[in-house]
N, C-alpha and C positions, 0 to 999 in steps of 0.2 A: 750403486745398488741403491733402491728406494728403501726407506724405513717407515714402519707404521709406530705411531706413538700411542700407547695406550698405557701409561702407568698405573692406572686403577687396577689392571689385572695382575699386578706384582702380589697382591695379597693371596692370590690363588697358585702363582707358579711356584712348583717345587715343594709345595706342602702336600702332606698326606692327607687322605680322606679321613674325617674323624670316624671312629668306630660306631657302628650302629646305624640307624636310620636317621637321615638328615631332616626328614620332615618330623618325625617324633622329637629330635633335638629341638628343632626350632619351635615346637609346639610347647615343650615342657619349659621353655626359657621365657615365661610370661613378662618378666621386667626387661626384656630387650627385644621387643618387635621390631624396633627401628634397625637395630644390629642385624636381624635375622631377616629383614625386608618383609615381615608379616604385615600386611595392610588391613587385614580385617578377620575377625573371629566370629563365628555364630554358634550355634547350638552343636552342631555335628561337625563343620566344615571350616576351613580358614583357607585363606588367599595369600599368596606371597610372589615377590618377584622371582624369576628364575636367575640364579647366580651366573649362568651361562647362556645369556638369551641370544636368541637368533636375530631379533630385531628389538629396538627400544620398546620398553613396556611389555614385554614377553612374561605373561603370568601363568602361575600354576594355581588351580584349585584342588584343594586336597582334603580328603576325610580325615578327621581327627584320629579315627580308629585306625590302627594299623591293619589294613586289609589290602592283599596284593590283587585281587580279581574283582573285575566289574561285576560278574555274575554273583559275587557274595556281598554286595552292598545292600544295605537296609534300605527301604523304600525312602524313608526319610533323608538319608544320606544322599541317595540319587537325586532327590527333589532337590536338596539344598545346593548340591554340586552344580545342577543346571539353573538353579535360581540365581546363584552368585556368578555362573558363567554370563547369563543375561545381564546382570546388574554391572559386571567388570566390561563387557563390551560397551555399554552405555558410557561408562567412566572413562574408557581410553578413547572413545569417539570424541568426547568433550575435551580430554586433556591433549590429545596428540593428533586428532584429526585423520586416522588411517582411512585408506580407500576401500580395505578389505580385512579380512581375518581369516587364519587358519585355526581351526579348532579342533582337537584330537587327544587321543590317548594311545601310548605305545604299551601294548599288552605283552609282557614278556621281554626278556634280554634280547632275543633274536629279532624281535620287532622294533628293537631300538631304544627300549626303556633303560635309562641311566639308573632309575631306582624301581627295579621290577617287583619288589615286594611290597609297596606302598602306592596303590593307585593314585593317579592324579590326571588331571585334564589340563592340556596346554591351551592358552589363549595368546595367538601370535599376531599382533597387529601387522599389516602390510600395506606398502606404499607402490605405486607404480615406479619400477626401476630398483627397487630396494635390494634385488639380488643381481650382482654385476659380476664383472670378470674375476674379482678377488674371490668370491664364493666358489665360482665355477671352476676357475683354473688352480686356485691356490688353497682351498678349503679355509678361507680366512673370512671373517666378518669384521666390518669395521662399524663399531657403535659409536654414535656421535653424542651421547650423554653418558655420564657416570651413573652407576644404580642409585646412589644416594639422591641425586637431583631427580631421577626418575620417581624413586619412592616420595619424596616430598611433594612433587606435582600431583601424583595419584592421591595421596593423603589429602592435600587441600581440595581436590576435585571431588572426592567422595564426601567430604562436609558439605558441598554445595548441591548434592542430589537429594 
Protein backbone atom coordinates (compact mmCIF):
# COMPACT_ATOMS: atom_id res chain seq x y z
CA UNK A 1 0.00 0.00 0.00
CA UNK A 2 1.28 3.49 -0.88
CA UNK A 3 1.19 6.18 1.78
CA UNK A 4 0.91 9.92 1.50
CA UNK A 5 2.98 11.86 4.00
CA UNK A 6 1.30 15.12 5.02
CA UNK A 7 2.11 15.73 8.71
CA UNK A 8 0.97 19.36 8.56
CA UNK A 9 -2.63 18.11 8.22
CA UNK A 10 -2.48 16.65 11.75
CA UNK A 11 -3.40 20.01 13.25
CA UNK A 12 -6.86 19.67 11.60
CA UNK A 13 -7.57 15.93 11.86
CA UNK A 14 -10.01 14.87 14.56
CA UNK A 15 -10.57 18.39 15.83
CA UNK A 16 -14.00 19.92 16.14
CA UNK A 17 -14.74 23.05 14.20
CA UNK A 18 -14.70 26.09 16.44
CA UNK A 19 -18.13 27.54 17.21
CA UNK A 20 -19.23 30.53 15.18
CA UNK A 21 -17.89 31.90 11.92
CA UNK A 22 -14.28 31.04 11.07
CA UNK A 23 -13.89 34.27 9.10
CA UNK A 24 -15.18 36.48 11.91
CA UNK A 25 -12.94 34.64 14.38
CA UNK A 26 -9.86 35.18 12.18
CA UNK A 27 -10.78 38.83 11.73
CA UNK A 28 -11.28 39.51 15.44
CA UNK A 29 -7.87 38.09 16.34
CA UNK A 30 -5.81 41.12 15.21
CA UNK A 31 -2.64 40.01 16.99
CA UNK A 32 -2.41 36.69 15.21
CA UNK A 33 -2.76 37.24 11.46
CA UNK A 34 0.09 34.81 10.80
CA UNK A 35 -1.56 32.08 12.92
CA UNK A 36 -4.84 32.67 11.05
CA UNK A 37 -3.10 33.01 7.68
CA UNK A 38 -4.57 36.49 7.12
CA UNK A 39 -2.46 38.11 4.41
CA UNK A 40 -4.00 41.56 4.16
CA UNK A 41 -6.72 43.71 5.71
CA UNK A 42 -8.25 46.72 4.00
CA UNK A 43 -11.15 48.97 5.00
CA UNK A 44 -13.96 46.50 4.30
CA UNK A 45 -12.29 43.27 3.19
CA UNK A 46 -9.50 40.85 4.10
CA UNK A 47 -7.58 38.09 2.32
CA UNK A 48 -6.49 34.81 3.85
CA UNK A 49 -5.20 31.40 2.85
CA UNK A 50 -7.75 28.62 2.58
CA UNK A 51 -7.02 26.12 5.38
CA UNK A 52 -8.17 23.29 3.09
CA UNK A 53 -6.69 24.34 -0.26
CA UNK A 54 -7.31 22.76 -3.65
CA UNK A 55 -3.85 23.90 -4.79
CA UNK A 56 -0.93 25.78 -3.26
CA UNK A 57 -1.82 29.45 -2.88
CA UNK A 58 -5.62 28.94 -2.71
CA UNK A 59 -6.88 32.24 -1.27
CA UNK A 60 -10.14 33.59 0.10
CA UNK A 61 -11.24 37.21 -0.29
CA UNK A 62 -13.76 37.98 2.45
CA UNK A 63 -15.83 41.01 3.47
CA UNK A 64 -15.23 42.00 7.10
CA UNK A 65 -18.97 42.35 7.60
CA UNK A 66 -20.71 39.04 8.29
CA UNK A 67 -22.92 38.84 5.22
CA UNK A 68 -24.03 35.65 3.49
CA UNK A 69 -25.43 36.87 0.20
CA UNK A 70 -23.65 38.39 -2.77
CA UNK A 71 -26.77 40.46 -3.42
CA UNK A 72 -26.53 42.15 0.00
CA UNK A 73 -22.93 43.35 -0.32
CA UNK A 74 -22.49 47.10 -0.14
CA UNK A 75 -21.02 48.69 -3.29
CA UNK A 76 -17.78 49.47 -1.45
CA UNK A 77 -17.46 45.86 -0.26
CA UNK A 78 -18.04 44.47 -3.75
CA UNK A 79 -15.52 46.92 -5.21
CA UNK A 80 -12.84 46.03 -2.62
CA UNK A 81 -13.44 42.29 -3.07
CA UNK A 82 -12.74 42.49 -6.79
CA UNK A 83 -9.93 45.02 -6.37
CA UNK A 84 -8.18 42.60 -3.99
CA UNK A 85 -8.96 39.66 -6.27
CA UNK A 86 -7.06 41.50 -9.02
CA UNK A 87 -4.18 42.35 -6.65
CA UNK A 88 -3.82 38.79 -5.43
CA UNK A 89 -3.94 37.30 -8.91
CA UNK A 90 -0.93 39.51 -9.62
CA UNK A 91 0.67 38.45 -6.32
CA UNK A 92 0.14 34.75 -7.05
CA UNK A 93 1.53 35.16 -10.58
CA UNK A 94 4.73 36.61 -9.15
CA UNK A 95 5.05 34.15 -6.26
CA UNK A 96 4.00 30.86 -7.90
CA UNK A 97 3.85 31.38 -11.68
CA UNK A 98 0.48 29.63 -12.20
CA UNK A 99 -0.74 29.02 -15.73
CA UNK A 100 -4.34 29.97 -14.93
CA UNK A 101 -6.87 30.59 -12.17
CA UNK A 102 -10.30 29.53 -11.02
CA UNK A 103 -12.16 32.44 -9.42
CA UNK A 104 -15.52 31.84 -7.83
CA UNK A 105 -17.99 31.82 -4.99
CA UNK A 106 -20.24 29.03 -3.78
CA UNK A 107 -23.56 30.55 -2.80
CA UNK A 108 -25.43 28.32 -0.36
CA UNK A 109 -24.65 24.96 1.22
CA UNK A 110 -26.10 22.98 -1.71
CA UNK A 111 -23.72 24.86 -4.02
CA UNK A 112 -20.74 23.69 -1.99
CA UNK A 113 -20.26 26.61 0.41
CA UNK A 114 -18.31 25.40 3.43
CA UNK A 115 -19.18 28.64 5.22
CA UNK A 116 -22.57 29.52 3.71
CA UNK A 117 -23.36 32.43 6.05
CA UNK A 118 -20.26 34.54 5.25
CA UNK A 119 -19.75 35.36 1.56
CA UNK A 120 -16.23 34.86 0.19
CA UNK A 121 -14.48 34.55 -3.16
CA UNK A 122 -12.01 31.77 -3.91
CA UNK A 123 -8.84 32.41 -5.93
CA UNK A 124 -7.39 29.05 -6.97
CA UNK A 125 -4.11 29.08 -8.91
CA UNK A 126 -3.89 26.31 -11.55
CA UNK A 127 -1.11 24.56 -13.43
CA UNK A 128 -1.23 22.13 -16.32
CA UNK A 129 -1.58 18.65 -14.80
CA UNK A 130 -2.31 19.82 -11.24
CA UNK A 131 -5.35 17.53 -11.14
CA UNK A 132 -4.32 13.93 -11.47
CA UNK A 133 -5.53 10.45 -10.65
CA UNK A 134 -5.35 11.18 -6.89
CA UNK A 135 -8.12 13.75 -7.11
CA UNK A 136 -10.14 11.92 -9.75
CA UNK A 137 -10.05 8.45 -8.19
CA UNK A 138 -9.29 8.89 -4.51
CA UNK A 139 -10.76 12.36 -3.77
CA UNK A 140 -7.32 13.27 -2.38
CA UNK A 141 -5.14 16.28 -3.12
CA UNK A 142 -1.39 16.28 -2.69
CA UNK A 143 -0.05 19.63 -1.52
CA UNK A 144 3.63 20.26 -2.15
CA UNK A 145 4.05 23.06 0.37
CA UNK A 146 3.04 23.77 3.98
CA UNK A 147 0.58 26.62 4.56
CA UNK A 148 3.16 28.49 6.67
CA UNK A 149 5.65 28.45 3.78
CA UNK A 150 2.98 29.63 1.33
CA UNK A 151 1.96 32.39 3.75
CA UNK A 152 5.55 33.66 4.09
CA UNK A 153 6.09 33.62 0.30
CA UNK A 154 2.93 35.63 -0.32
CA UNK A 155 3.64 38.14 2.49
CA UNK A 156 7.09 38.75 0.99
CA UNK A 157 5.67 39.12 -2.53
CA UNK A 158 3.00 41.60 -1.33
CA UNK A 159 5.79 43.83 0.03
CA UNK A 160 7.35 44.00 -3.42
CA UNK A 161 4.21 44.99 -5.35
